[in-house]
C-alpha positions in Angstrom: -12.5 -4.2 -3.4 -9.6 -4.8 -1.1 -10.1 -3.6 2.4 -8.5 -6.1 4.8 -7.4 -5.8 8.4 -4.5 -8.2 9.2 -3.2 -9.1 12.6 0.6 -9.0 12.5 1.5 -12.4 13.9 4.7 -11.1 15.3 2.8 -8.6 17.4 -0.4 -10.4 18.2 -2.7 -8.5 20.5 -3.5 -9.4 24.0 -6.9 -11.1 24.5 -9.7 -8.6 24.7 -7.7 -5.8 23.2 -9.6 -3.7 20.6 -8.1 -2.9 17.3 -9.5 0.6 17.6 -7.7 1.1 20.8 -5.1 3.9 21.0 -2.9 3.8 17.9 -4.5 0.6 16.8 -2.2 -0.1 13.8 -0.8 0.8 10.5 -2.3 1.5 7.1 -0.7 -0.3 4.1 -1.7 0.9 0.6 -0.6 -1.3 -2.3 0.1 0.3 -5.7 1.3 -0.9 -9.1 2.1 0.5 -12.5 -0.9 1.2 -14.7 -1.2 2.4 -18.3 -2.4 5.9 -17.3 -0.4 6.4 -14.0 -2.9 9.0 -12.7 -2.4 10.2 -9.1 -6.0 11.2 -8.5 -7.1 7.6 -7.4 -4.5 7.4 -4.6 -5.1 11.0 -3.7 -8.8 10.2 -3.2 -7.8 7.1 -1.1 -5.6 9.3 1.1 -8.2 11.9 1.5 -10.8 9.3 2.4 -8.5 8.0 5.2 -8.2 11.6 6.6 -12.0 12.0 6.5 -13.3 8.6 7.5 -10.5 7.0 9.4 -8.1 9.6 10.8 -7.3 7.4 13.8 -5.9 4.8 11.5 -3.1 7.2 10.6 -1.9 7.7 14.2 1.0 5.3 13.8 2.1 4.9 10.2 1.2 4.7 6.6 3.1 2.5 4.3 2.7 2.9 0.5 4.0 -0.2 -1.3 4.7 0.4 -5.0 5.1 -2.9 -6.9 8.3 -3.1 -9.0 8.1 -1.9 -12.5 10.7 -4.2 -13.9 9.6 -7.7 -14.9 12.8 -8.9 -16.5 14.7 -8.8 -13.2 12.4 -11.5 -11.8 13.7 -15.0 -12.5 10.1 -16.3 -12.4 8.9 -13.7 -14.9 8.0 -16.3 -17.5 6.1 -18.3 -14.9 4.1 -15.2 -13.8 2.5 -14.8 -17.1 -0.5 -16.8 -15.8 -1.3 -13.9 -13.5 -2.3 -11.9 -16.6 -1.0 -8.7 -18.2 -1.8 -6.6 -15.1 0.9 -8.3 -13.1 3.3 -9.7 -15.6 3.1 -7.0 -18.3 5.9 -4.5 -18.8 5.6 -1.1 -17.4 6.8 2.2 -18.7 9.6 2.6 -16.2 10.2 6.3 -16.9 6.5 7.2 -16.4 6.3 4.9 -13.3 9.3 6.6 -11.7 7.6 10.0 -12.3 4.3 8.7 -10.9 6.0 7.4 -7.7 7.7 10.8 -7.2 4.4 12.6 -7.6 2.7 10.2 -5.2 5.5 10.6 -2.6 5.1 14.4 -2.7 1.4 14.1 -2.5 1.4 11.8 0.5 4.1 13.7 2.4 2.2 17.0 1.7 -1.1 15.6 2.9 0.3 13.7 5.9 3.1 14.4 8.3 6.3 13.0 6.8 7.4 11.0 9.8 4.4 8.7 9.4 4.7 7.9 5.7 7.1 5.2 4.5 7.5 3.8 1.1 8.4 0.2 0.0 9.8 0.0 -3.6 11.1 -3.3 -4.9 12.8 -3.0 -8.3 11.3 -6.3 -9.6 7.6 -7.0 -10.0 6.3 -8.9 -6.9 2.6 -9.0 -7.8 0.1 -8.5 -5.0 1.0 -11.5 -2.7 4.8 -10.8 -2.9 4.3 -7.1 -2.4 2.2 -7.6 0.7 4.7 -10.1 2.1 7.5 -7.6 1.5 5.6 -4.6 2.9 4.5 -6.5 6.0 8.2 -6.8 7.0 8.1 -3.0 7.6 5.0 -3.1 9.8 5.7 -2.7 13.6 2.1 -2.5 14.9 -0.3 -5.2 15.9 -2.9 -4.5 13.3 -2.6 -3.6 9.6 -5.4 -2.1 7.5 -4.7 -3.0 3.8 -6.1 -0.9 1.0 -5.7 -0.7 -2.8 -4.5 2.7 -4.0 -7.5 3.1 -6.2 -10.3 2.2 -3.7 -11.2 4.9 -1.3 -13.4 4.7 1.8 -16.9 6.0 1.4 -17.9 6.0 5.1 -16.5 5.9 8.6 -15.3 2.5 9.9 -16.8 1.5 13.3 
């Protein structure tokens, strides 16, 4: 399970400032190609945010789709040690369709001005994708989630 709150080092909070204070931060959801490319897991994750953590969505939501193309990455051969989940080839046509469906779902469920998408062409794997997506964060705090792990209760 990946539920992590990061402090954006560029925008470190003042001492004594609560992360839950007015507009505390951004939500960053990581996603990657899978064999099935179902949208129901990320839909459940988005709904769980609306139910259990609506205040987290005050500022922005970033959905970071990892790249589908592994051959564009010069280090592709070296990434094989990450296993098939990261280094394996994706069905690019199916992944493009999946991303279109997720974008429509997210913008329908949430106001469009708060949803942004990060889409590298080449596979970044989790660490690279997080690094790339964090460049788009403009808040002090970031709540990071996987697309297929939804909240099951409110966060205090």
